[in-house]
C-alpha positions in Angstrom: -14.6 8.7 -63.1 -11.1 7.8 -61.9 -11.1 4.0 -61.6 -7.6 4.0 -59.9 -9.1 5.7 -56.8 -9.8 3.2 -54.0 -12.8 3.9 -51.8 -11.8 4.4 -48.1 -12.8 6.1 -44.9 -9.9 7.8 -43.2 -10.2 9.7 -39.9 -9.1 13.4 -39.7 -8.3 14.5 -36.1 -8.0 18.1 -35.1 -5.9 19.0 -32.0 -4.7 22.1 -30.3 -1.0 21.7 -31.0 -0.6 19.9 -34.3 3.2 19.8 -34.4 3.4 18.3 -30.9 0.7 15.8 -31.9 2.7 14.7 -35.0 5.8 14.2 -32.8 3.8 12.3 -30.2 2.3 9.9 -32.8 5.7 9.3 -34.3 7.2 8.4 -30.9 4.1 6.6 -29.4 2.8 4.7 -32.4 5.6 4.6 -34.9 3.7 6.9 -37.3 5.4 8.3 -40.4 4.6 11.4 -42.4 3.1 10.7 -45.8 2.2 14.3 -46.7 2.6 17.7 -45.0 1.1 21.1 -45.8 2.5 24.0 -43.8 0.4 27.1 -44.4 1.9 30.3 -43.3 0.1 31.2 -40.1 -2.5 28.5 -40.4 -0.8 25.6 -38.6 -0.1 22.2 -39.9 -2.0 19.6 -41.9 -0.3 16.2 -42.0 -1.3 12.8 -43.3 0.3 10.1 -41.1 0.5 6.3 -41.5 1.1 3.5 -39.0 2.1 0.4 -40.9 0.1 1.6 -43.9 -3.0 2.7 -41.9 -3.5 6.4 -42.6 -5.1 9.3 -40.8 -5.0 13.1 -41.1 -4.2 15.6 -38.4 -4.4 19.3 -38.3 -4.4 22.2 -35.8 -7.7 23.4 -34.4 -8.5 27.1 -34.4 -11.5 26.9 -32.0 -14.1 28.0 -34.5 -17.2 26.1 -35.5 -15.4 24.2 -38.2 -12.2 23.1 -36.5 -12.9 22.3 -32.9 -10.6 20.2 -30.8 -11.5 17.6 -28.1 -10.3 20.2 -25.5 -12.6 23.0 -26.9 -15.7 20.8 -26.7 -14.9 19.1 -23.4 -13.8 15.7 -24.8 -14.1 13.7 -27.9 -16.8 11.3 -29.1 -14.6 9.3 -31.5 -12.2 6.5 -30.5 -9.4 5.5 -32.8 -8.9 1.7 -33.1 -5.4 0.7 -34.0 -5.3 -3.0 -34.9 -1.8 -4.4 -34.6 -0.1 -7.7 -34.1 1.6 -6.7 -30.9 -0.7 -4.4 -28.9 1.3 -4.9 -25.7 4.4 -3.4 -27.2 2.6 -0.5 -28.9 0.6 0.2 -25.8 3.8 0.4 -23.7 5.5 2.6 -26.3 2.5 5.0 -26.2 2.6 5.2 -22.4 6.3 6.0 -22.5 5.6 8.8 -25.0 3.0 10.4 -22.7 -0.3 8.6 -23.1 -2.4 7.6 -20.0 -4.2 4.3 -19.4 -7.9 4.1 -19.6 -7.8 0.4 -19.3 -4.8 -2.0 -19.7 -4.4 -4.6 -22.4 -6.4 -7.7 -21.7 -8.5 -10.2 -23.4 -12.3 -9.5 -23.4 -15.2 -9.6 -25.9 -13.1 -11.5 -28.5 -10.2 -9.0 -28.5 -6.8 -8.6 -27.0 -7.2 -4.8 -26.4 -6.3 -1.9 -24.2 -7.4 1.7 -24.3 -5.4 4.9 -23.6 -5.8 8.6 -23.9 -3.3 10.6 -25.8 -2.1 14.0 -24.6 -4.5 15.7 -27.0 -7.7 14.3 -25.5 -8.3 11.4 -28.0 -8.8 7.8 -26.9 -7.0 5.0 -28.8 -8.0 1.3 -28.5 -5.0 -0.8 -29.4 -5.3 -4.5 -30.1 -6.4 -7.3 -32.4 -9.3 -9.7 -32.6 -8.9 -13.2 -31.1 -9.5 -16.1 -33.4 
């Protein structure tokens, strides 16, 4: 047993154009690359972080194991990005090419807005109200 390993759950998203997605998340959400694996002919696998919150991203190949939101007609998972300034992050994402599902507002104990990225994934951006 390796006691230095911290238990975590980290999303892995699969999209049709991984390189474009990496560039979008850098521009839209301020993501940085933590790790990259470029396999010859197999696309990209990247671990990204937004202020320390990590997620993985890879290219989809439209087979039973690596489907994209586009290949299945939409996604069933929403990403929730908790941030101190959701208004600024939301606007940055819109400028980078995201589209509004609903604008940032205060409801249900959160300051929160939802957008769709160019790859079919929905992101809720906000923080819980105290």
